[in-house]
Every structure is written in structure tokens, then in C-alpha cells.
N, C-alpha and C positions, 0 to 999 in steps of 0.2 A: 073266756078270758075277760077279766074285768079290770078297770082302771081304778087306782086309788090315789088320793091326794098326798100320800106320804112321799116326801121328796128324798128318798134314800139314795138315789144316784144323781141328785141335782137335776132330775128329769122325772116325768111321770112314770112311776113304776107299774109294771104289768104283772099281775098275778094270775096264774092259770092252774086249773086242775090237771092240765097236760104237763107232766114233768119235763117232757122233752123241750117244750117252749120255755119253761122256767130255766132249764139248764142253758139253753142257747142264749137267752137274753142275758143271763148272768155272765156268760162267757164273753159276749161280744160288746157289751156297753163300754165304751171307752172312758177313761178317767179324765176328769177336768184337769187343766194344767196345774201343777203344783200340789195335787191331792196327796200323793205319796212320795216321801223322800226315801229313795232306795239306798240301803247301805252298800258299800263297795263289795263286789263279789270276791270270794276267796275260796280256798278248798278246805275250810275248817268247819264245815257244817256236818259234824259227825252224827248228830241227831237233829231231827227237824219235824215240823208240822207243815201240812199243805192246806191252804185255806180256799182252794177251789178244786172242783172235780178234775179239771183239765191238768192242773199241776200235779195232782196225785198220779194221774196216768203218765205224765212226762217222767216223774221220778221212777215209776215202775219200768218204763222203757229204758231208762238210763242204767238202773242198778239191777233189774231183775227181781222177781218176787222174793226169792229166798234171801238175797243180800239186802233187800229193802227192809225186811221184817224187823231186824233188831235196831234199825236206825230211825224208822218212821214212828213218831210218837202219837200222831193224831191226824185226822182228816176232816174235811167238810162234808156236809150232807150231800147225798147223791154220788159220792165217790164210790166207784165200783169195787175198790179195794176193801171197803168196809164190809161188803157182803161175803168176802172170802176169808177175811181175818178179823180179829176182834180189835181193830184200831179204834180208839175213842173218837167220838164225834166232837170236834172242838169249834165248829162254825156251821152256820146255816144261813139261809136267806136273810140278810140284814143284820146278822149278829155274829159276834165272836165270844166264845166262852173264855174270857181272859183268865179267870181264876183257875180253870182246868188246865189251860196251857201253861200257866206259871207253875202249877203243881207238877206237870210233866217235865218241866225244866229242859226243853230242847235248846240246842245251840242256835237254831235259826227257824224263822217262820217265813214261808214263801206265800206271797200274795200276788194276785193278778189285778192290775189297775182296773177299777170300775166294777169289779164283781161284788165288793162289799162297799157300803156307804163310807164316804170319806171320813165322816166324823167318828165312825166306829173304829176305823183303822188308826186314826190319829190318837184316839183314846188308848187303844192297844199299845201304840208306840210309847205313849207317855208312861203307862204303867210299867212296861218292860224296861224302860230306861231307869226307873227307880227301884226295880226289883233287885234282890241280892244276886240272883243269877241272870246276867244280861242275856237277852234274846235278840239276835239281829233280825230285823225285818227286811226281807229282800223282795223287791218288786220285779216281776217278770211279765212283761206285756205280751199278750197272745191275741191281739185284736185283728190281725191280718195274716195272710198266708206267709208273708215274709217274716213277720214277727214270730210265727210258730217255729220256723227253722232257727231263728236267732235265739228263741227261748230255750231250745234244747242245748245250745252251746253255753248259754248263760247259766242254766241250772247244772249242766255238766261240770262247769268250772267250779261252781259253789260246792258241789258234792264230791269233788275230787275225781270226776269222771269226764274230764274235758275231751279226751280222745273219743270216747263213746258218744258224747254229745255232738261232736263235729261229724262223726260217722252217720248218726241218725239224721242230722240236719241235711247232709248231702243226699242221703237216701230219700228223705221226704221231698226234697226239691226234684230229684230225678224221677221219682214215681209220679209226682204231681205233673211234671212236664209230659209224661207219657200219656196223660189223659187230656191234654190240651185239645179243645175243639172236638172231642169225641161225640158230643151231642149238639154239634153246631146247628144253630137255627131252630132248635126245638123251642116252641113257645109254651111256657109253663106257668101255671098258678101253683105256688108252693104253699100248701096249707098246713097250719100248725094247730088250729082249733076250730070248733064249729059253733060254739055258743058264747059269744057271737063268732061269726066267721072271721078268722084272722089268718093272714098270710105273711110271707117274707116280703118286705118292702125294699126300697131302693137305697136305704142308708147303708153306706159301705161297711160291711162287717166280714169276718172270715167266712161266714156261711154264704152270704150273697156273693162274695168274691169267688167262692168255690164253684158255685153254679155258673157264674160268668166265665170262669176259667174253662169249664166244659163246653162253652159256646151256647149255653142255654139263654134264651131271651126271657127274662122275668117280666111277665105282663104287668106286674105291680111296681116295676122299678121307678116309675115316675113319682111314687109316693115316698117322700124323704123321711121315712120312719123305719125302724128295724122290724116291727111287727104291727102293721096297720090293720085296723078293723076295716073290713070291706063289705060290700053288698053282693048278693048273688047276681044282681043286675050288672054290676061293674065287671064281675068275672065273665059273665056271658058276653058283654060288649067287647071284652078284650080278646075273645075267641081263642083261648089257649088250645094247643095240641094235647097237652097233658095237664091233669090235676094230680100233683103228687102230694099225698097226705102223709106228713112226717109224724111218726108215732113211736111210743115205747113198745118193745116186744112184749113186755109184761102185761100190756093193755091191748093186745092185738084185737080182741073182739070189739072194743070201743071204736077203734079206728076203722075197722072193717065196716062198722055200722055207719060211719061218716061217708064212706064210699058208697054204701048201699043207698044212703039218703040221696046222693047226687043222682044215682041211676033211677031210683023210683020217682023222685019228685021232678026231675028235669030231663026226661027222656029225649026231648027234642034238641037239646044242646049238642052241637057238633062233637065236642069232646066226649060226651057220654055215648053218642051213637057210634063213635069210632073206637070205643073201648079204651079211652085214654085216661080214665079215672083209676089211679093206682095207689095202693098203700105202700109206703116205704117204712118198714119197721127197722129202725136203726138208731140206737142211742148214740152211736159213734159220730153221726153227722153233727152232733151238738158239741163235741169235744175238740177244741183246737189242739190237735196232737197227731201222731202218726195214725191213730185210729181213723181219722178223717179220710186218709188215703184209701184205707180198706173199704170204707163206706162208699166212697165215690166209685171205686172199682166195681163194687157189687151193683151200684145203680147203672153204670154203663153196661155191664154184662146183662143185667135184667132187661135193659132196653133193647138189647140185641143189635146194637149199631157199632 
């Protein structure tokens, strides 16, 4: 993972060959105050585009794949829906394909604060206000566990599925509560890349909050960054019980190689000797949606606690 000086999020942007880290970072970076002016929510979004992977997943949860198909006009990069249906890609890291969205003529465009650069969203709003077919830009924050639940209600209302949105939000809260403290006291280094070594830090995000909810002690919580670069020495000094390496299932061999590296290079570390280096292949951990609950459930089950 490398740093670049491009101030796309009014902060140093992190770019990684690990797609799971890119997804998580995009999902959890909060927007600066006043960045996006959200249109009032209503139930008249007959057709729409989603400009973050998480919001595509929320829309699928609310409407179901079949009902979603005729209404969803476009998705962002990394949206799982794009692999199952031929939805046009209308946004990716740092950009919106405004011309394509305008040509698709959706009623609404859903954005998640902080996922796209503020100036890109502002330009999009300016163009849509001037276009013949007005496109309402609706902001749905998903930066915390509480906001994920509220996001389902908000999008449900906008899509004419408010009852379903409320039901999913209640289900999310209930299932999340059932996992509270299930990994109480486990000291973990949560790794997302290895060149350089990068972990989940102490900046409050839905991902760090999820591990905290489980009772996990994040040994890098003292670093007030979302994804800090760290040294092997700092990990060793923190003496974690677990090293969880978060990775994409499609790149399983790559992440297994990271785990093997810990075992072969640092056999004297307590966490290595105790068999605590584990690969967690789960894209769902990076999506602030109901899928996060499923990912946490699997993690708890795999830990056998």
C-alpha cells in the first residue's frame, strides 16, 4: 500500500493492490462538513445509480435482485452486482462518469459521503442541475454501525421500500447485538496489506467499531489513522493473540502467502507459535451493510468462542 499526495478526500489517499483495503477505505472515510448537500428523500426514485459498492448492496437487500434489475441503471467499481448482471460502471475510485450517468437518465443517484472526492461530487451535482433530465443526488452516510441501520431506512424511503428498510435495519441491529462481546479480550493485529505492512488503526470507522463491538482489543488502536503503516517490531511489541489478515477470496493465495511469511520469518513470535496467524477471506467485512453481520458471524464461528 502506498501513499500519494493527491488530496481526493481532503486527506492523504491510500492506494493498494489489495482491493479489500481500497474498498474499506472508500467506505469508511467520513466526509468533511458541508461536502455534499443531500436532496430530501422521497419515494420517487424509480430508476437510479449507486456510486459506492455498499449502496449497491443495500439496494439489493431492499429490493431483491430481480426487482432491482429494471430500476438500477449503473453501479460503481467493485460492486458485486456488476459481476452478476451487466450494469454499466458509472463511477470508480476518484471519478464519476457524468456523461454516462446523464445518458442513462436515472431519477436519482445515491452517494456515500467521503467515498468520492468532494469536488467530483460537486461537479456532478452542477451538471445534473443543468441537464434536461434532472437527477436527484441523495447522500446516505454509512460511516458507523448506527449509520448503516439508518441508511437502510433512508434508502428504503427513497426507493419506495420504507417498510423493508425498517425491517432490515431492525434485523441488522438485533443480529449485531447477538455478537456483542463474543471475542471479548482477544488482542488482535488486523492486517490489510504487507508491502508495506498496513493494519486497521484506531480512527473510528464502521470496521474498527465492528471489531470493538465483538470485544476485540485492536493492538493498533492508539494510532489515530484508518489504515496506518506499521512495523513488524511494533506488532511484536504489542504481543497480539491473533493476526487476522483480511483479504479478497479471489486472491486467496496471495493472502495465504502473507500468513506463511509471518510463520516462516518470525517463528519465535508468541502469536506465531500459538497458531494465531489466520487469513480471513471476506469481502463482506469491507461493506457497510447487512453483509457485515454475516462476515462477523463467520469470524466468531471460526474462532470457536
